[in-house]
ZAMITI-469153 format. One record per residue (C-alpha): residue in three letters; x, y, z; residue number from 1. Coordinates in Angstrom, 3 decimals. Example, Ala and Ser with C-alpha at 12.3 -4.5 7.8 and 13.67 -1.06 7.14 Angstrom:
site residu->ALA, xx->12.300, yy->-4.500, zz->7.800, num->1
site residu->SER, xx->13.670, yy->-1.060, zz->7.140, num->2
end
This chain:
site residu->MET, xx->151.214, yy->130.408, zz->152.991, num->1
site residu->ILE, xx->152.710, yy->129.073, zz->149.766, num->2
site residu->ARG, xx->154.096, yy->132.512, zz->149.004, num->3
site residu->LYS, xx->155.926, yy->132.603, zz->152.355, num->4
site residu->VAL, xx->157.377, yy->129.140, zz->151.794, num->5
site residu->MET, xx->158.581, yy->130.071, zz->148.304, num->6
site residu->THR, xx->160.121, yy->133.298, zz->149.611, num->7
site residu->LEU, xx->161.970, yy->131.432, zz->152.358, num->8
site residu->ALA, xx->163.158, yy->128.824, zz->149.845, num->9
site residu->LEU, xx->164.504, yy->131.520, zz->147.527, num->10
site residu->ILE, xx->166.271, yy->133.287, zz->150.379, num->11
site residu->ALA, xx->167.806, yy->130.025, zz->151.619, num->12
site residu->GLY, xx->168.922, yy->129.134, zz->148.099, num->13
site residu->SER, xx->170.515, yy->132.522, zz->147.594, num->14
site residu->MET, xx->172.370, yy->132.290, zz->150.878, num->15
site residu->SER, xx->173.676, yy->128.805, zz->150.110, num->16
site residu->ILE, xx->174.955, yy->129.914, zz->146.708, num->17
site residu->ALA, xx->176.706, yy->132.893, zz->148.294, num->18
site residu->ALA, xx->178.243, yy->130.651, zz->150.947, num->19
site residu->CYS, xx->179.554, yy->128.236, zz->148.318, num->20
site residu->ASN, xx->181.292, yy->131.038, zz->146.474, num->21
site residu->THR, xx->182.819, yy->132.307, zz->149.695, num->22
site residu->VAL, xx->184.106, yy->128.871, zz->150.693, num->23
site residu->ARG, xx->185.450, yy->128.256, zz->147.187, num->24
site residu->GLY, xx->187.284, yy->131.592, zz->147.281, num->25
site residu->ALA, xx->188.745, yy->130.850, zz->150.701, num->26
site residu->ALA, xx->189.915, yy->127.434, zz->149.505, num->27
site residu->ALA, xx->191.604, yy->129.040, zz->146.508, num->28
site residu->ASP, xx->193.405, yy->131.497, zz->148.813, num->29
site residu->VAL, xx->194.616, yy->128.694, zz->151.085, num->30
site residu->ASN, xx->195.760, yy->126.680, zz->148.071, num->31
site residu->SER, xx->197.649, yy->129.675, zz->146.715, num->32
site residu->ALA, xx->199.370, yy->130.235, zz->150.060, num->33
site residu->ALA, xx->200.328, yy->126.554, zz->150.275, num->34
site residu->ASN, xx->201.809, yy->126.686, zz->146.768, num->35
site residu->ALA, xx->203.823, yy->129.775, zz->147.688, num->36
site residu->VAL, xx->205.262, yy->128.016, zz->150.750, num->37
site residu->ASP, xx->206.082, yy->124.891, zz->148.733, num->38
site residu->ASN, xx->207.835, yy->126.937, zz->146.055, num->39
site residu->SER, xx->209.933, yy->128.812, zz->148.621, num->40
site residu->LEU, xx->211.361, yy->125.610, zz->150.105, num->41
end
């Protein structure tokens, strides 16, 4: 039982870390696009 809980916790932790990196990368892309639009005006 404890082994299953630890496995699920590790999987959930790994997924949350991956999601954070994805969101951070998307935010950087949006920021870059916004800067490009600002510079063109």
